C-alpha positions in Angstrom: 51.6 79.1 -5.5 52.8 82.7 -5.1 51.2 85.0 -7.9 54.0 87.5 -9.2 52.1 90.3 -11.3 54.0 92.1 -14.3 52.0 94.7 -15.9 52.5 96.6 -19.4 50.5 99.4 -20.9 50.8 98.0 -24.5 52.1 94.5 -25.7 51.6 92.2 -28.8 50.2 89.4 -26.8 50.6 88.3 -22.9 50.8 84.9 -23.9 53.7 85.8 -26.2 55.3 87.7 -23.5 54.9 85.2 -20.8 56.9 82.5 -23.3 59.6 85.4 -24.0 60.4 85.6 -20.1 60.3 81.7 -19.5 64.0 81.3 -20.5 64.8 84.2 -17.8 63.6 81.8 -15.1 60.4 83.2 -13.9 58.6 81.4 -11.5 55.4 79.6 -11.5 52.4 82.0 -10.9 53.7 84.7 -12.7 51.1 86.8 -14.3 51.6 89.3 -17.4 48.9 91.6 -17.7 48.5 94.7 -20.3 46.0 97.4 -21.0 46.2 96.8 -24.8 47.1 94.0 -26.8 47.9 94.4 -30.6 48.2 90.9 -31.4 45.8 89.0 -29.1 44.5 85.3 -30.0 41.5 83.1 -28.8 40.8 79.4 -29.6 41.2 78.1 -33.1 43.5 81.1 -34.2 40.9 83.7 -33.8 41.6 87.3 -33.0 41.0 88.8 -29.3 40.6 92.3 -29.9 41.9 94.3 -26.7 41.5 98.2 -27.2 43.2 100.5 -24.9 42.1 100.0 -21.1 38.8 98.6 -21.6 39.3 94.9 -21.0 41.4 92.4 -19.2 44.3 90.7 -20.8 46.2 88.6 -18.7 48.1 85.4 -18.6 50.0 83.1 -16.0 52.7 80.6 -16.4 52.5 77.2 -14.8 54.9 74.3 -14.4 52.9 71.3 -13.6 55.5 68.8 -14.4 54.2 66.0 -12.5 51.0 66.1 -14.2 50.0 63.8 -17.0 50.3 65.9 -20.4 46.8 64.4 -21.5 45.1 66.1 -18.3 46.5 69.4 -19.1 43.7 70.7 -21.1 41.6 70.4 -18.2 43.3 73.7 -16.9 41.4 75.8 -19.5 38.0 74.6 -17.9 39.6 75.3 -14.4 40.2 78.7 -15.8 37.0 79.1 -17.2 35.5 78.5 -13.6 37.7 80.8 -11.7 36.7 83.6 -14.2 32.8 82.9 -13.4 33.9 82.9 -9.9 35.6 86.1 -10.0 32.5 87.8 -11.8 29.9 86.5 -9.5 31.8 87.3 -6.2 32.6 91.0 -7.5 29.5 92.1 -9.0 26.8 89.6 -8.2 26.2 88.7 -12.0 24.8 85.2 -12.6 27.6 83.7 -15.2 26.9 80.8 -17.7 29.3 78.6 -19.1 29.1 77.4 -22.8 31.2 74.3 -22.9 33.9 74.1 -22.8 35.3 77.6 -21.5 33.1 80.4 -22.7 32.0 82.7 -20.1 28.5 84.2 -20.9 26.1 86.6 -18.9 22.6 87.0 -20.1 23.6 84.5 -23.0 26.4 86.6 -24.5 29.9 86.1 -24.4 32.2 88.1 -22.2 35.4 86.1 -21.7 38.0 84.1 -23.8 40.6 81.5 -22.7 43.7 80.3 -24.6 45.7 77.8 -23.0 49.1 76.9 -24.8 51.4 74.1 -23.5 55.3 73.1 -24.6 56.2 69.6 -23.9 58.9 67.2 -24.9 59.1 63.3 -24.5 55.7 63.0 -23.1 56.7 65.7 -20.0 55.5 69.1 -19.7 57.8 71.9 -19.8 55.4 75.0 -19.2 51.8 76.0 -19.6 50.4 79.6 -20.2 46.8 80.3 -19.5 45.5 83.2 -21.3 42.3 85.0 -20.1 40.8 87.9 -21.9 37.5 89.8 -20.4 35.3 92.3 -21.6 34.9 94.8 -18.9 34.2 98.3 -20.2 33.6 97.4 -23.8 30.4 99.1 -25.5 31.4 98.1 -29.5 32.2 94.9 -31.0 32.8 94.1 -34.5 30.3 93.3 -36.7 30.8 89.1 -37.0 30.3 89.2 -33.0 28.3 91.8 -32.1 25.3 89.5 -32.0 26.9 87.2 -29.1 29.4 89.6 -27.5 29.0 91.4 -24.1 31.0 93.1 -21.4 30.6 93.6 -17.7 29.6 97.3 -17.9 26.7 96.3 -20.4 25.5 93.3 -18.2 25.4 95.4 -15.1 23.4 98.0 -17.2 21.0 95.4 -18.1 20.4 94.7 -14.5 20.4 98.6 -13.6 23.4 98.0 -11.2 25.7 101.1 -10.7 28.4 99.0 -9.3 31.6 100.3 -10.9 33.9 97.9 -12.5 37.9 97.8 -12.5 40.1 95.6 -14.7 42.6 95.3 -12.1 40.0 94.0 -9.7 38.7 91.3 -12.0 42.3 90.0 -13.1 43.4 89.8 -9.4 40.2 87.8 -8.2 40.4 85.5 -11.5 44.0 84.4 -10.5 43.3 84.1 -6.8 40.4 81.8 -7.7 42.6 79.8 -10.0 45.5 79.5 -7.7 43.2 77.9 -5.1 41.6 75.4 -7.8 45.0 74.7 -9.2 46.5 73.6 -6.1 43.6 70.9 -6.1 44.1 70.0 -9.4 47.9 69.1 -9.0 46.7 66.2 -6.7 43.5 65.2 -8.4 44.5 65.8 -12.2 40.9 65.9 -13.0 37.7 68.3 -12.5 35.8 66.6 -9.8 36.2 69.7 -7.3 34.4 72.2 -9.7 32.2 69.6 -11.5 29.1 70.5 -9.4 29.7 74.4 -9.8 30.5 73.9 -13.6 27.5 71.7 -14.3 25.0 74.1 -12.5 26.0 77.1 -14.8 26.4 74.9 -18.1 24.1 76.7 -20.6 24.2 73.7 -23.0 22.9 71.4 -20.3 19.8 69.7 -21.5 19.6 71.6 -24.9 19.7 70.3 -28.3 23.2 71.0 -29.9 24.9 70.3 -33.1 28.2 68.4 -32.5 30.8 69.6 -35.1 32.6 66.6 -35.5 35.2 66.2 -38.5 33.7 62.7 -39.1 30.4 64.0 -39.8 28.2 66.5 -37.9 25.2 65.2 -35.8 22.6 66.6 -33.1 22.0 65.6 -29.6 21.1 66.8 -26.3 24.1 67.7 -24.0 23.8 66.1 -20.4 26.8 67.4 -18.4 30.4 67.8 -18.1 32.5 64.9 -17.0 35.1 65.1 -14.5 37.7 64.7 -17.3 36.1 67.8 -19.1 34.6 65.9 -21.8 30.8 66.8 -22.5 28.3 64.0 -22.6 25.8 64.2 -25.3 22.7 61.8 -26.0 22.6 61.2 -29.6 20.7 58.3 -31.5 19.8 56.7 -28.3 23.6 56.5 -27.1 25.8 58.6 -24.7 28.8 59.8 -26.4 31.9 61.4 -24.8 32.7 64.9 -26.7 36.3 66.1 -26.3 37.0 69.7 -27.0 40.5 68.9 -28.4 38.6 67.1 -31.6 35.1 68.7 -32.1 33.2 71.8 -31.3 29.5 72.3 -30.2 26.9 74.7 -31.2 23.2 75.7 -30.2 20.9 74.5 -32.8 19.5 77.8 -33.4 22.6 80.1 -32.6 25.4 80.7 -30.4 24.0 78.6 -27.3 
C-alpha cells in the first residue's frame, strides 16, 4: 500500500477532511495530518484537543472491501500496535496498552485512536483510522491531567534528551500500520500482533471493572484474543468482552 501524505497547518478534524476527500477519488493509504485540530474527536464522542504544533493529528483512509464488516473494528487495535511500535522504535520508551486501544507510557495515556466506517448492505465502503499522539504537550485539562502524558514528558522522566518530532512519529506509525494491514487483509484477525499486544497489556492479570450496560461486575483480565475481545475471568467463568459493547476500568483508577 502506497502512503500518500497531505498536510494542513490547521483543520477541524483530520478524520472529517479524509471523508470530504473520498468523493474526489483519493487512493487507499492517503493520510491527512494537521498541525492543529479545532474539532478533534476521540472514542465515545469525547473531544481530543490538538493545540498548535505540539501533537500528532493524523488519519488514513482504507478501502478493505473484501473484509467482513464484523472484523473491521479490529483495525483500531492494529493501529494501537502500530503506535506502540513507532514510539518504541523511535525513542526506546516501553509502552503499555490499555485494552482496547489506549497507548500508555509510565501508566499514563499519550495516544487516542478513533476509527470510523461507512458500509452499505453488509459491505465496507471505507474506513478512516484517526490517531492523536501527545508529543510536546506539557499541560492538560483538569479532567484528564491525572492520566495524561506526552512523549516529551515521558522522556524527561527517564532523563533522556532525545529530541522528538511530530512528523517522525506520524511517518513511523503509518509505516508500521501499512505492514500490519497487509497481513490483516489475509487473516482478518489479530494473530500477527497477538503476542506483542498481550506482552504490553496493562490490564493483564489485574482486577478490572467491566462496565456492561446489563450490569457492572468485577473480574481479572487475562488476555486479548485474536478476535480483539478481552478475556475476563469473573465468578469462576471466562467471559469474552467486546469493546463495542462495554468498557473496562481499573479497580483503583484509570488502569
